[in-house]
N, C-alpha and C positions, 0 to 999 in steps of 0.2 A: 704751102704751095710755093712754087718757085717765085711767084710775084711777091709773096710775103717775105721770102728770104731776100729778094732783091731790094725791097723797101727797107728791110732791116740793115742791109749792107749800106744803103745810102745814109740812113740815120747814124750808123756807127762811124761812117767816114767823114762826117761833117767837121769834127775837130781836126782830123788829119788833113782835110782839105784846107782849113784855115791855117794850119801850121805850114803846109806846102806853099801857100800864098806868101807867108812870112819869109820862107827861104828864097822864094823868087824875088822878093823885094831886095834881097842882099846881092843879087847878081847885077853887077855894074855894067858889064859889057854885053855882048850878044849871048843868047842862051846856048849853052853847050848841051847838045842833045844827050850825050852819055851821062852827064850829071843829072839831067831831068829824069832819065830812065832809072838811074840809081835811086834817086829820091822816091820816085813812084813805086819802085820795086820794094824798097825798105818799108814804106808806109803800107803798101798792099800786102806785103809778106807778113808783117807783124799783125795786121788786122785779120789775116786769115789764120795765123798761128794761134792767137790768143783763144778764139772759140774752140779750137781743137784741144788746147790744153784744158780749158774749162770742161769740155765734154769728157775728157779722160779722167779728170779729177773727181767729177761727180759731186754730189751734194755733201759728202763728208767733210770737204774743205771749204764749203761755201761761206760759212760764218767767218773763217779766218781771212779769206780773200776780201770779203766785203768790209772787214774791219780796217784794212790798211790801204786798199787800192786807191782810194781818192787822195790820201795823203802822199802816196808815192807819185801819182800823176801831178798833183799840185807842186810838190817839191822839184821835180824834174823840169816842168815847164817854167816855173818861177826862176829857177837857176839859169836856164837857157835864155829866157827873155831878159833877165837882168844882165847877163853877159852881153847880149846884143846891144842893150842900151849903153852899157859901160864902154863897149867898143866904139860906138858912135860918138860918145863924149870925148874919148881919146883921139879919135880921128879929127874932130872939130878943133881940139886943142892943138893938134899937130899942124893943121892948116893955118892956125893963128901964130905959130912960132915955136912949135916943138912941144912934145909931151913925153915925159919919162914914166908915166904911170902904167903903161901897158907893154913896154918893151917892143920887140920886133913885131910888126904887123903881119898878119896872115895875108898871103896874096889873094887879091880879089876873086880870081877865077878858081881858086883851089876849093875843093869840096871837103868839108869836115864830116867824114862818114860817121865818126863816133857821135858827133852832135846830132846828126840826122837820125841815127839809130835810137838815141835817147828820146828824141821827140816822137819817134814812131812807137816806142814802148809806152811812153806816157799817154799818148792819144789812143792807144788800143787796149789799155787795161780794162776798160769797161766791157770789152768783148769777152772777157773771161766769164763774167756772169751770164752773158748770152749763151756761151757754150754749155754752161750747166743747164740752162733752160732747154737747149737743143737735146740734151741727154734725156730729160724728162719727157719731151714731146716726141722722142724717137725720130728726129729729123735725119735725113740722109746727110751725114756729116761731110762727105767728100763734095757733094753738090753745093752744100751751104757755104763751106769755106772757099770754094772756087768762085762762087758768085760774089761773095763779100770781098775777096782778094782782088778780083778783076775790077769790080766797081770802084774800090778804093784806089787802085792803080790808075784808072782812067781819070778819076776826079782829081787826084793829086798831081798828075801830069798837067791837067788843065790849070790847077791852082798855081803851079810854078810859072806857067805862061802868063797868067793874069797878074801875079805878083811882080814879075819881071817888067811888064809894061808900065806899071805904076812906079816901080823902083828906078827904072831907067830915067824917069823924068824928075823924081824928087830925091833920089840918092839917100843922104843921111836922114832926112825927115821920114822917108819910107822905112828905113831900117829901124828908126826909133819907134815908129808906129807898129812895126812888126814885133818888136820886143814887148811892147805894151800889150799887144793882142795875145801873145803867148801867155803872159802873166794872167790876163783876163780869162783865157780859156781854162787855165789851171784853177783859178778862183771859182769859175762857174762849176767845174767838176766837183770841187770841194764842197761848195755850198749846196749843190744838188744832192750829194750823198749825205750831208748833214741835215737835210730836210729844210734848210733855210730858204732855198730857191727852188721853185717848181716851174718848169718850162714845158 
């Protein structure tokens, strides 16, 4: 039913919501609405795209997807989270008298679309398996991916706003926390797939 699809969309979007909060933490000035929309579109778009890919792939590739999806998600999120922490350390050193470890700093209000896209891919990989399930259950694919995409879009837009409100107050501490959260999300995905963590 559409309610079940909606609840599935909420469940799938939780990691994306947390990642969007982390991105909001990095926004030092006022929220740029176009950036918020781009972030929400990327997360919502990939969250809708992955079930469609899973649906089309069907069960024949299920074992290959499940064998590596958690490692890909963990690697991407750990890398992005580690880079956020690294940038904060460089920024703190710069404030104390200069830092040569990271070269030119990226402008605060500039949106790194490639980084956001990697985060969107990493947090939506689980949706591939959901798409395979949709194929077995003969779910209306267009309706399902629309509901999932719109739900994720709305939650991620909210996540950016929430993250920004905290980030505007705590700046570097908030970005540091955001990097740690991304690493923890990746670790959670990895442990869940390895059967070590059950939530």
